[in-house]
C-alpha positions as MATLAB code, in Angstrom:
seq = 'XXXXXXXXXXXXXXXXXXXXXXXXXXXXXXXXXXXXXXXXXXXXXXXXXXXXXXXXXXXXXXXXXXXXXXXXXXXXXXXXXXXXXXXXXXXXXXXXXXXXXXXXXXXXXXXXXXXXXXXXXXXXXXXXXXXXXXXXXXXXXXXXXXXXXXXXXXX';
ca = [
     129.437   85.628  -63.295;
     126.462   87.201  -65.059;
     128.559   87.606  -68.203;
     129.497   83.918  -68.187;
     125.871   82.894  -67.721;
     124.757   85.179  -70.558;
     127.457   83.674  -72.755;
     126.252   80.167  -71.923;
     122.646   81.050  -72.672;
     123.619   82.563  -76.029;
     125.620   79.460  -76.900;
     122.708   77.219  -75.942;
     120.362   79.147  -78.223;
     122.649   79.071  -81.251;
     124.508   75.770  -80.986;
     123.038   72.472  -82.105;
     125.305   69.642  -81.023;
     125.022   66.673  -78.686;
     126.364   68.536  -75.639;
     123.960   71.456  -75.884;
     121.071   69.037  -76.430;
     122.004   67.260  -73.202;
     122.233   70.578  -71.352;
     118.791   71.587  -72.616;
     117.407   68.205  -71.640;
     118.708   68.526  -68.064;
     117.441   72.103  -67.801;
     113.903   70.855  -68.490;
     113.886   69.236  -65.043;
     112.580   71.347  -62.183;
     115.471   72.219  -59.868;
     118.137   72.061  -62.580;
     119.641   75.357  -63.707;
     122.085   76.336  -66.385;
     125.197   76.146  -64.186;
     124.533   72.646  -62.885;
     123.437   71.329  -66.256;
     126.416   72.896  -68.010;
     128.955   71.528  -65.537;
     127.516   68.004  -65.509;
     127.439   67.751  -69.290;
     130.734   69.477  -70.085;
     132.774   67.815  -67.328;
     131.064   64.469  -67.042;
     128.361   63.299  -69.458;
     129.571   65.050  -72.598;
     132.827   63.224  -73.187;
     132.368   59.679  -71.929;
     130.067   56.732  -72.465;
     129.076   54.863  -69.314;
     128.095   51.195  -69.313;
     126.416   51.047  -65.910;
     125.615   52.956  -62.727;
     128.797   51.756  -61.015;
     130.917   53.511  -63.611;
     128.941   56.723  -63.088;
     129.360   56.625  -59.311;
     132.999   55.582  -59.550;
     134.068   58.341  -61.929;
     132.435   60.930  -59.684;
     134.088   59.514  -56.549;
     130.826   58.420  -54.951;
     131.994   54.894  -54.086;
     132.308   53.552  -50.547;
     135.632   52.894  -48.839;
     135.239   49.942  -46.488;
     137.815   49.194  -43.826;
     138.255   45.628  -42.606;
     140.880   44.410  -40.194;
     140.409   41.285  -38.175;
     137.077   41.490  -36.399;
     136.397   45.165  -37.136;
     134.626   46.255  -40.299;
     133.372   49.766  -40.924;
     132.725   52.325  -43.644;
     135.062   55.289  -43.999;
     132.891   57.390  -46.279;
     133.304   57.907  -50.023;
     136.542   57.621  -51.992;
     136.611   61.215  -53.275;
     138.880   60.015  -56.059;
     136.743   61.222  -58.950;
     135.931   64.596  -60.454;
     135.607   66.982  -57.490;
     133.726   69.643  -59.461;
     131.053   67.158  -60.444;
     130.899   65.751  -56.912;
     130.508   69.237  -55.430;
     127.860   70.308  -57.958;
     125.923   67.087  -57.550;
     125.772   67.473  -53.773;
     124.495   71.039  -54.261;
     121.943   69.799  -56.803;
     120.841   67.167  -54.287;
     119.608   69.934  -51.942;
     117.734   71.709  -54.708;
     116.303   68.371  -55.885;
     114.969   67.637  -52.401;
     113.422   71.116  -52.279;
     112.062   71.371  -55.845;
     111.102   67.716  -56.435;
     109.468   66.765  -53.099;
     107.276   64.053  -54.627;
     110.050   62.253  -56.516;
     111.009   58.757  -55.388;
     114.457   60.038  -54.454;
     113.075   62.739  -52.144;
     110.607   60.323  -50.550;
     113.454   57.838  -49.967;
     115.575   60.558  -48.333;
     112.762   61.638  -45.997;
     112.015   58.060  -44.963;
     115.655   57.103  -44.452;
     117.249   60.296  -43.105;
     114.395   62.708  -42.294;
     114.194   61.852  -38.615;
     117.983   61.872  -38.122;
     120.148   64.704  -36.932;
     122.271   67.131  -38.894;
     125.088   64.619  -39.450;
     122.717   61.935  -40.748;
     121.061   64.374  -43.156;
     124.504   65.387  -44.457;
     125.374   61.723  -45.049;
     121.977   61.292  -46.706;
     122.635   64.244  -48.989;
     125.715   62.496  -50.393;
     123.653   59.348  -50.930;
     120.998   61.418  -52.727;
     123.730   63.061  -54.823;
     124.998   59.667  -56.009;
     121.507   58.403  -56.777;
     120.636   61.683  -58.496;
     123.733   61.543  -60.699;
     122.788   58.015  -61.774;
     119.164   59.066  -62.400;
     120.310   62.026  -64.513;
     122.608   59.737  -66.515;
     119.665   57.403  -67.193;
     117.514   60.391  -68.150;
     120.116   61.569  -70.668;
     120.690   58.086  -72.087;
     117.110   56.836  -72.320;
     114.942   59.938  -71.957;
     113.018   58.332  -69.088;
     112.302   60.790  -66.280;
     113.492   59.882  -62.791;
     110.572   58.331  -60.915;
     108.187   61.041  -59.694;
     110.218   63.911  -61.204;
     108.479   66.960  -62.637;
     109.439   69.047  -65.663;
     109.468   72.848  -65.590;
     106.368   74.624  -66.833;
     106.637   76.559  -70.043;
];
């Protein structure tokens, strides 16, 4: 694992293409490391143009699956039909985002909406944060505008 990370760092220092620029841009955000940035760019943002946030959420499998039959209507969770590696990494990044970016609008929203809930509600909230975070990172890469309240790394 250390060898792979060293290889990635060496490639980032020597390569000058669109993908490595996006990886560097994501790594500037506090809470984003080389593994998460690399995976998101190489598996998700590096090879496809997105038109809107719905496409981003849909390709990752972060879309709701409603169930309606007669009088009953309920949510069954997310589709899980997209890229599972990206979905897994984004949910992991959601935890680090909540820890490392406590003043961001996304973290404040999570605390207000799910902070007083139990373990199950916080787990559901983490998936919601992951979807919103993925969309915010896409906007950051496309426009260069930081997610609201986000902080860059020092140095």
